[in-house]
N, C-alpha and C positions, 0 to 999 in steps of 0.2 A: 504494500500500500504506500502511495506517495505521501511525503510530508507536505502538508498544506501550509504554505508560507504567504504571509501578508507583508508588504513592504511599504514603508513610509519614508520617502526620500524625494527631495525637491530638485536635485541635480540630475538632469536627464542622463548625462554620461555615466555618472556613478550608478544610477539605477540600472542602466543597461549592463554595465560591467559586472555588477553584483549578480544580477539575474543570470547572465551568461555563465559566470564562474560557478555559481551554485548548481545551475542546471547541468553543467558538464560533470560535476563531481558527485552529485547525490540525486536520488529519486525525489524530485521536487515538483509539486503542483502549485503554480502561482495562482492564488485565489483572488488577488487584487493588489492594487497599489494606490497610494495617495501622495499628493505633493504638499498638502496643508494639514494642520491639526484638525480643522473642522471636517474636511473630507474623511480623514482617518476615523475620527470619532463617529461620524455618521455611518460609515461602513461597518465598524465594529459593533455598533448598536444594533444594526440590522442583521448581523451575522455572528452572534455570540459564540456559536459552536462551529463556525465555518473555517477555523484556522487552528493550526498546531503551534506555529511559531510566528510571532510578529517581530519584524526588524525595523527599528525606529532610528532615524537620523535625529539627533538632539536639537539641532537648530534648523528650522524650516523657514521658507519664504514668508509664510503666514502662520503664526503660532509656534509651538515648540513640541518636540518629542516628549518632554517631561509632562506636558498636558495630556498627551495620548497615553503615556505610561500611567498616570493617575487614573485615567478612564479604564485601564485594564486591571485595576485592583480586584475586580469581581470575577476574574477569569478562573478557570478550573486549574487544578494542580497539574493537569496534563498539557497545559498551554504555557509556552515559554515566551518571554519578551526580552529581546536583545536590543541594546542601545549602541549606536555608533556615533562617534564625535571626532572632530578635528581638534578639539580642545580638551585633552585628557588631564585636566587639573584635578588633583586628588579630592578636593572638596566637592567638585562636580560629580565625580565618579561615586563618591560616598552618597551624595544626594540621590543619584539614580538608583543605587542599591536600596536605600531607605524607601524609595517610592515603589520598590518591588521588581526591579530589573533582575533577571536571572544572570546576566553578564553584560559587561560594558567593554567595547572595543574601540581602540584608536584607529580611525580610518586610514591614517597615513602609514601605520606600521603593523596593524593587527588584523587586516582583512583576511589574511590566510587563517588566522585563529578563528575568526567568525565562520568562515567556510568549514573549518574542521569541526567546530561545534555543531553546525547544521548537519554535517555528514554523520557524526556520532548520534545525533538526535534522530535522523532518518533511519539509521541502523537500528536503534533501540525501538523505534515504532514498528519495525518488521518482525521483532521477536515475538514468539507466541506468548500469550498471557499465562501466568501461573495457574495451575489447576485450582479450582474452587472446591476443595474437599477431596476425599478419596472414595473410591468404589469399594464396597465390602464384598 
């Protein structure tokens, strides 16, 4: 089963690069993308169970990834939110973690790590579920 990924990124070149990179490396189903906080919140509101991983750029043309991250607080334990930023200031990274980010990546040096995270997450989603009890 493909990992359903939702992407919030306002830079068209970065969005295409990330989508191409992840699609080459993992079994990904791109369920949607947004360029602004409002678009992302609207899609997430209409599709609460429609994604496994949301990848958020922290600074958007309109709004912020932090606002989208706050909106994702009611997500299930099976859904991960990853944040990307060009400004990996420790207080900013801590703030994202406190808002509920599963991981935060520096766009300039850690995109490979973000791809690796998604590959691992896609692999885990293909593993069979543990048995719910035993047969007698």
